[in-house]
C-alpha positions in Angstrom: -0.4 -12.7 4.5 -1.1 -10.2 1.8 1.3 -7.2 1.2 0.2 -3.6 1.2 0.8 -2.0 -2.3 1.7 1.1 -0.8 3.6 0.9 2.1 4.9 -2.9 1.5 4.0 -4.0 5.1 2.5 -7.6 5.5 -1.1 -8.0 6.8 -3.7 -10.6 7.9 -5.7 -11.9 5.0 -9.6 -10.7 5.5 -8.6 -7.2 6.7 -7.5 -4.2 4.7 -9.2 -3.1 1.3 -8.6 -4.4 -2.4 -9.2 -2.2 -5.4 -9.6 -3.3 -8.7 -9.5 -0.8 -11.7 -11.5 -1.2 -14.9 -8.1 -1.8 -16.6 -7.6 -4.9 -14.2 -4.9 -3.5 -11.9 -5.3 -5.1 -8.3 -4.1 -2.8 -5.6 -4.2 -3.9 -2.0 -3.9 -1.4 0.9 -3.3 -2.3 4.7 -5.4 0.5 6.0 -7.2 3.7 5.3 -3.9 5.7 5.8 -2.2 3.8 3.0 -5.6 4.2 0.8 -5.6 7.9 1.2 -1.8 8.7 1.0 -1.8 6.5 -2.2 -3.7 9.0 -4.2 -1.1 12.0 -3.7 2.0 10.8 -2.4 4.9 8.8 -3.3 5.8 5.9 -0.9 9.4 6.5 -1.7 9.5 9.7 0.1 7.7 8.8 3.3 9.8 7.3 6.5 7.3 4.9 7.8 7.0 2.7 4.5 9.2 -0.2 4.1 9.8 1.2 0.4 11.3 4.3 1.9 14.0 2.0 3.9 14.8 0.0 0.7 15.4 3.0 -1.0 18.4 4.2 1.6 
């Protein structure tokens, strides 16, 4: 099981999207929702992420 870089949820291998930057940073996203929100939002401020739950 892979873990989403943005929300922290586990998702099955073979699904989702993996981005690799030129600097070698690997980002795994479970859905398009996480992929889009990662560009502008902080996961610590969104209630539906597991990272928000760990903060509180």
